[in-house]
C-alpha positions in Angstrom: 143.7 16.2 131.1 140.2 17.7 130.9 137.5 15.5 132.3 135.0 14.1 129.8 131.5 13.2 130.9 127.9 13.8 129.8 128.2 17.4 130.7 130.9 18.0 128.2 128.3 18.8 125.6 126.3 21.0 128.0 126.0 24.7 127.2 124.1 25.5 130.5 124.8 29.0 131.6 126.5 30.0 128.3 125.5 32.9 126.1 125.5 32.6 122.4 125.3 35.3 119.7 124.1 34.1 116.4 124.1 36.5 113.4 121.2 35.9 111.0 120.0 33.4 113.7 116.3 33.5 113.1 116.0 32.2 109.5 117.6 29.6 107.3 120.4 27.5 108.8 120.9 30.2 111.5 117.5 29.3 113.0 118.7 25.7 113.4 121.9 26.8 115.1 120.0 28.9 117.5 117.6 26.1 118.4 120.5 23.6 118.8 122.4 25.9 121.2 119.3 26.5 123.2 118.5 22.8 123.4 121.8 22.2 125.2 121.3 25.1 127.6 122.6 28.3 126.0 120.8 31.6 126.2 120.7 33.1 122.7 121.0 36.6 121.3 120.1 37.0 117.6 121.0 39.9 115.4 119.4 40.3 112.0 118.5 43.2 109.8 114.8 42.2 109.6 112.6 40.7 112.2 111.5 37.7 110.1 111.2 34.6 112.2 111.7 36.3 115.5 108.4 35.3 117.1 108.6 31.7 116.0 112.2 31.3 117.3 111.4 33.0 120.6 108.6 30.5 121.2 110.9 27.5 120.4 113.9 28.7 122.5 111.7 29.5 125.5 110.0 26.1 125.2 113.6 24.7 125.5 113.8 26.6 128.8 116.2 29.3 127.7 116.1 33.0 127.3 116.4 34.8 124.0 116.7 38.4 122.8 117.0 40.1 119.5 118.6 43.2 117.9 117.6 44.6 114.5 120.8 45.8 113.1 122.6 45.9 109.7 126.0 44.4 110.7 127.7 45.8 107.6 127.6 49.5 108.8 130.5 51.1 110.5 130.5 50.5 114.3 127.9 47.8 114.1 130.1 45.1 115.7 130.8 47.1 118.8 127.1 48.0 119.1 126.0 44.3 118.8 128.6 43.0 121.4 127.6 45.8 123.8 124.0 44.9 123.5 124.7 41.2 124.3 126.8 42.2 127.4 124.0 44.6 128.5 121.4 41.9 128.2 123.2 38.8 129.5 126.4 40.1 131.2 128.8 38.0 129.1 129.4 36.4 125.7 130.7 32.8 125.4 129.9 31.8 121.9 129.8 33.8 118.6 128.3 32.2 115.5 129.2 34.2 112.4 126.3 32.9 110.3 124.8 35.9 108.4 125.5 35.7 104.7 124.2 36.2 101.2 124.9 34.9 97.7 124.5 36.7 94.4 124.9 35.1 91.0 125.8 36.3 87.6 127.9 35.4 84.6 131.6 36.4 84.8 131.6 39.3 82.4 128.3 40.7 83.7 129.1 40.6 87.4 128.4 44.0 89.0 130.9 45.7 91.3 128.1 46.6 93.7 127.2 43.0 94.1 130.8 42.1 94.9 130.9 44.7 97.6 127.6 43.7 99.1 128.6 40.1 99.5 132.1 40.7 100.8 130.8 43.3 103.3 128.3 40.9 104.8 130.0 37.5 104.5 133.6 38.4 105.3 134.0 42.0 106.6 131.2 41.8 109.1 132.4 38.4 110.4 135.9 39.8 110.9 134.7 42.9 112.8 132.3 40.8 115.0 135.1 38.3 115.8 137.4 41.1 116.6 134.9 42.8 119.0 134.0 39.4 120.6 137.6 38.4 121.0 138.2 41.4 123.3 135.4 40.3 125.6 136.4 36.6 125.5 140.1 37.4 126.1 139.2 39.0 129.4 137.1 36.0 130.3 140.0 33.7 129.2 137.5 31.5 127.4 135.2 31.6 124.4 134.1 29.9 121.1 134.0 31.6 117.8 132.3 29.6 115.0 132.5 30.9 111.5 130.2 29.5 108.9 132.0 28.4 105.8 130.8 26.5 102.8 131.8 24.0 100.1 133.0 27.2 98.4 135.6 27.5 101.2 137.4 24.8 99.2 136.0 24.9 95.6 135.4 27.4 92.8 132.0 29.0 92.2 132.0 30.2 88.7 128.9 32.3 89.0 129.2 33.3 92.6 132.6 35.0 92.7 132.3 37.1 95.8 130.6 34.3 97.7 133.5 31.9 96.9 136.0 34.6 97.7 134.3 35.4 101.0 134.1 31.7 102.1 137.8 31.1 101.2 138.4 34.2 103.3 136.4 32.8 106.2 138.6 29.7 106.2 141.8 31.9 106.4 140.2 34.1 109.1 139.3 31.1 111.1 142.9 29.7 111.0 144.5 33.0 111.7 142.2 33.9 114.7 142.6 30.3 116.1 146.4 30.7 116.2 146.2 34.3 117.6 143.6 33.6 120.3 144.8 30.2 121.5 146.8 31.7 124.4 143.5 33.2 125.7 141.8 29.7 125.7 139.5 30.8 122.9 138.8 28.2 120.2 138.0 29.4 116.7 136.6 26.9 114.3 134.4 26.8 111.2 131.4 24.8 110.1 131.1 24.2 106.3 127.7 23.0 105.3 127.5 20.9 102.2 124.5 21.0 99.9 121.7 21.5 102.3 118.0 22.1 101.4 117.4 25.8 102.2 115.9 28.8 100.5 119.4 30.0 99.4 120.1 26.7 97.6 116.6 26.4 96.0 118.0 27.7 92.6 120.5 24.9 92.6 118.1 22.2 93.7 115.8 23.0 90.8 118.5 23.7 88.2 117.9 21.0 85.5 121.7 20.6 85.0 123.4 21.4 88.3 120.7 19.8 90.5 121.3 16.2 89.2 125.1 16.9 89.0 125.3 17.8 92.7 123.2 14.7 93.7 125.4 12.5 91.7 128.6 14.0 93.3 127.3 13.3 96.9 128.2 9.7 97.9 124.8 9.2 99.5 123.1 10.6 96.5 121.0 13.0 98.6 121.1 16.6 99.7 121.4 17.2 103.4 118.8 18.7 105.7 119.4 21.5 108.2 119.0 19.3 111.3 122.2 17.5 110.3 124.2 20.6 111.2 122.8 20.9 114.7 125.0 18.2 116.3 128.3 19.6 114.9 127.3 23.1 116.0 126.8 21.9 119.6 130.1 20.1 119.5 132.0 23.2 118.4 130.3 25.4 120.9 130.8 23.0 123.9 133.8 22.1 126.1 133.9 18.7 124.2 135.8 20.6 121.5 138.2 22.5 123.8 141.3 21.0 122.1 139.9 21.6 118.6 140.9 24.9 117.0 141.6 26.2 113.5 139.4 23.5 111.9 136.8 24.0 109.2 134.5 21.0 109.7 132.7 20.0 106.5 129.2 18.5 107.0 128.7 17.5 103.5 127.7 13.8 103.3 131.2 13.2 101.7 130.8 15.7 98.9 134.5 16.8 99.1 135.7 13.2 98.8 135.0 13.2 95.1 
């Protein structure tokens, strides 16, 4: 039986790769991991938020590095993983966070928009998980955390590729958890509920959907990004070593109704 103590949640000496880790919810994941001792490597297409995040992570006593890279292009996953290894010598935690959402009515939805969302939300997550798994399998340890959504479980009648990609993330999480368990790698997901971010601003201010969502949440309130930080640390730490193949909803009970 694994020993449980206060160090079970420690990430001291660990290296975490967070895609889209400088903005939105990704910023909070990066901060949370660094608070518990992990060095952080962030990959994003743009450099927005890099300077602020660097300051926060270094104040937490950890190292951070960045790579500007479009993770949807061919060969990007191998390039990213190689950059992490060159910088920190290993990779312990992968957080597949980068994502996007495009909306339209069903008959007007554009093929290009479908492809853009699937490429970033699902395909890039698969390729990064695949490349990371090769490194982690050699180490005989690792944590892969895929970011799901309420749309991993529910329909999204104006965000078709987003819903499809997040259902796909749930399936990918389960399949990889099963396949990688013999290597002592845990693969789990985190499914944020309705959290106040830039991506959800359209829903928050929607005169119909905004009140509907609040009424559906048992607490009657949207969540805030900080409420995802504890679950992220749990899934990244040795405290969750016997947890795999789980998509953990952090939704204030939204899925209960």
